[in-house]
N, C-alpha and C positions, 0 to 999 in steps of 0.2 A: 279781805281776812285771810284768803289762801295764800296770797303772795307774800303777805308777812309771814305767815307760819313756815313756808318754805325757807325763809332768810335766817331761821333761827338755827341752833346748833347743829353740825353735822350728825351728832349722835342720834338725833330724833329721825333721821332718813333710814328709809328700809335699806338692806344690803343690796338687793336688786337694783335701787335707784343710783347707789354708789358706783357698783358695777358698770351701769350704763353710761354714767359720766366719765370714767375712764376710758372706756371704748371709744367715745366720741372724742376725748382728747387725742388717743392714739391715732385715731384716722385724720383728725386735723394735721397732726405733725406729719403723718406720712404723706398726706397731700401737698402740704407746703413743701415738703422735700423733693417730691416729683415735679412740682412746678419750677423749682430753682434748678434741677439737673437739666443738663441738655439732652434732647430728644434722642432716642436710640437711631442710629444711622440706618436709612432706607436701604434696602438691598440694592445694589449695583446691577446696572443694566447687563445683560448677558451678551448685547451685541457689540461687537469690536468697534472701536473708534476708528475714523479715518486718520491716515497718516499722510502728510504731504511727501511724496517721491521726486517731483519734478516741477518746475515752474518757470514761468517768464513774466516779470513785472512790467518789463519794457521801461526801466527808469534810466535808461541811457542819455547821454547829452543830446541837447536838441539838435535836431538835423543828423544824427548818426545813424549809420546803418544797424541792422538788427544783428543779434548775437550769433557769429557764425558757428560756434561750439553747439549752437541748439536748432538753428533753421537752415534750411536749403532754399535757395529762390530758384524755383522753375521757371524757365524763360521759353518764349516760343509763341507762335501765333498760328498752329496748324488747325484750330478748332477745337481740339481737345475731346474729340468725340461726339461734341454737342452743337456743332456748327456756330462755335462762338465767333464772335467778332473782334476780340481784343487781342493785342500782343502783350503777353506777359513780358516784364522786365526785371532787371535787379537795380535799377536806377534808384538813387535818393529821391528825385522826383515822384516815383511811384511807390516807394516802400521806405519807410524812416522811423525814429522814434523822436517824440514830441510831448513835453509836458507829461511824462509818465505813461504815454499810450502809445502803441503800434499805430501808424497811419498808412493804410493802403489806399491810394489816391487814384482814381480814375480820371484819365485825362482824354478829352477829344482831339486828337492830332494824328496826322499823317506820320506813322512810323514804320521803318524797314530794319527788320533786324539781321543779324549775321547770318541767318539762315535764307535771306533773299525775299521772305514774305513781308508783305507790307499789309499793314492794317490801319484804320481809322480812329482806333483808341487804344489806349495803353493802361495797364493795371498791374498787378502784383499777385504772386501765388506764392505761399511758404508751407514747407512740410518738414517734418522731424525725421523724415526716413534716413537711415544710416547714423542719425544722432541719439534717439530714443524712440522706444516702443515699448508698449506694455499690454499684457492680457489681463483684463479685469480691472474693477477699481471704479473711482469717480474722476470724470473727464469734465472740466468746466472751464468757461470763459465769460467775461464779462465784456459786453461788446455794444457800442451804438452803430447799427447798421447805416448804410445810406440808403438813399431814395430814388424813385423815379422808373418810369417804363424802361423796360429792357435791362435793369439793372439787377444783378445775381449774386449776393453775398452769401459765403456759406463758412460753417466750421464743421469739420468733418473728420474722418478716419478711414485709413485703408489698410488691409492685413498686409504685415511686411514680408510676407511670401509672394507678393505681386508678380515678382520677376520670374517665379516657376510656374505656378498653374495660370497666371494673368488675372484679368478682372473678366467677369465678377466672381470667379471661384475664390479669389483671396478674401473676398468679403468687403463691404463697405457700410460704416454706420455715419449717417448724416446726422449730426447733432442739431444743427440749425441751418435750415435753407429758407431765404425768402425770394420771392419774385416780386419786383416794383410795383406790377398792377396789384397785388394784393398786401397793402401797406400795414394792415391789422394782422396778418397771418405770417406764421412761421410753420415750417414742417420739419418733422423728425421722421427719418425713414431707415430701413434697413435694405440692401441689395446683396444678392447672392446668386448662385447658379440656378437658372430657373425662375427668378423672380428680381429682375434688375431693369434699369431704365424705367420706363412708365409703368412697369409692373412691379416695382419697388414696393414693400410693404411699410405703410407710414400712416400717420394722421397729422392734421393741422392742429395748431394752438392759436385762438384769437384773443385779442385784447378787447375789453368791453368798451362800449361807447364809441367815442370818436378817436381814441388812443391810436396812436401809429408808432410801430416799433422804431422808425428812424427819428423818433422825437427825443429818446433818452437811452440810457445804458441799460441793459436787460442781462441776466444771468442765465446761461445756456449750459444745460449739463445733461450726461447719462450716468446713470450707475450701472455697471456691467458685472454681472456675476455668470457663473456657467449655467446656461439655458435661460438666462433673464437678462434683458435689457430695459431699463426704465428711462423714460425721456422727462426732463423738467425744463420749465421756464420760471426764473425766479422762485426756485425751490417749490414751484406746484407740479405735481406729478399729474402728467396729462395722456401719456399712453405707455404701455408696458407690451414688450415682444417676447415670446417663448417660441421653442420649436412648434408648438401646437398652431401657430399662426401661418405656418409655411404651406405652400400649395403641396399635394399630396406627391411623394416621391423625389422631392427636392431636399437638399442638405442644410443642416444649421452648419455654419462655417465660422462661428464667432466663438473658437477655443485655442487661439493664438495671439500672438502680440500684434497690435496695431500701431501705426503712426498717425501723427495730427497733420490736419492741413488748415489753412486759412486762405481765402482767396475772394476776390470780387470780379465776377465774369461780366461779360457785356454781351447781351443777345443769346441767340440759341434757340432751340425748339421749344423749351419750356416758356422762358420769359417774353420771347418774342424781341424784336429790335427796338432800339430808342426811337422816340418820335421827337414832334416839335414840343412837346410837354416835358422833355427831359433835360435835367439843367445840368452842364458839366462846369467844373469837376464835381465829382463825388468822391465821399471819403468815408472809409469805415475805420472807426476807433477801437482799439482793443485795449483795454485796462490791464487785462492780465489773461494768462492761460495756467491753469493749475491741474495737476494730476495727483490724486491719491490712491492709497492701497489700504485695505483693512490692516488696523495695526498688528493683528495676529496672523496674517498672510505670510508665507515663505517671501524673502526677500529676492528670490529668483524671479518673481513674476516680471519685473521691471527689466528692461533690458537697454541700457545705455550703451552707446558702441564708442 
C-alpha cells in the first residue's frame, strides 16, 4: 500500500522529499561526469631522468676491429702489476666484433710481443682513455663472462689523471670482477690511496642456486654521485660506498672524470693460474657499454677528447 501511494502525483509528496530527490539527481550527474573525465595527472617525480651521453653497441661488421674513435687497445705482457700470465694484443684473433657483440678471446698459445716478452696466453684489454671520460653518472655494460680456473674478466674505471698522481691516487672503480674459481660471484670494489689492492673496499654479489655468471648475459652497473657510488647487478643494488667507508685518514678520490676499461686477464695473485680443468679458448661477450648523465646535470661533466 505504501509503494502505491508513493507512485501517485508529485503534489502529494512533502517538499523535503522533493529536495532530497533533486540532490540525489545532482550527485548522480556529478559522479557520472567524474567517471567520464580523465584522472588528474599525478605529480611528476622530482628525480631527474638519465640521459645517454656515450655508448658502444658493437654493431660493426662480423670480424671487424673495435671502433678506434672510442677504444684504445693496450698491449704488453709485463704482468700489469698483478703477476698476470697473458700477453694483451690488438689482433683480431683476440678482440673483434661479431653478431652485435664485442668479443675478447683468450687463447692458450706461445706468443712473443714487440717488447720481446713471451707469454703462453693471449687476450685483450680495451680502454677509453684519451677518447672519453666522465665524472658521475650511470656506467653499465651487458656482459657474458668467460669461465675457468685462472680466468679473470673485468669491467672497471680509472681516474683520467692517472699519469699525474699515479695509481692508486687516481682512484679505481671495479664495476665487475670475477675470478674463475668463484663462478657464482662477482665483486664490486673501490681502490684509492691507503685502501688498494687486497685492501680495496668492496663486496661480492652471488647468484642463487646453481646459477653461474658465465651461463648468461648480466647487466653490471654503477651509479656514481658526489660522495656515493652504488653497485648493481641486473639492476639489483647490492652495495653502496661513501666516504664513511674509508679507513681513517684516507682520501675519497672519486670527484673527477674516470675512463672505462674492459679486459680478461689470465692468472695473477688473486685468481691463481689456470689448471687442467681450464678449457681454452675462453671468450667474454659484451653486448653494449652505455654511459648516462642526469638529464639536469651540466653538460661539462662528460669529457670527450
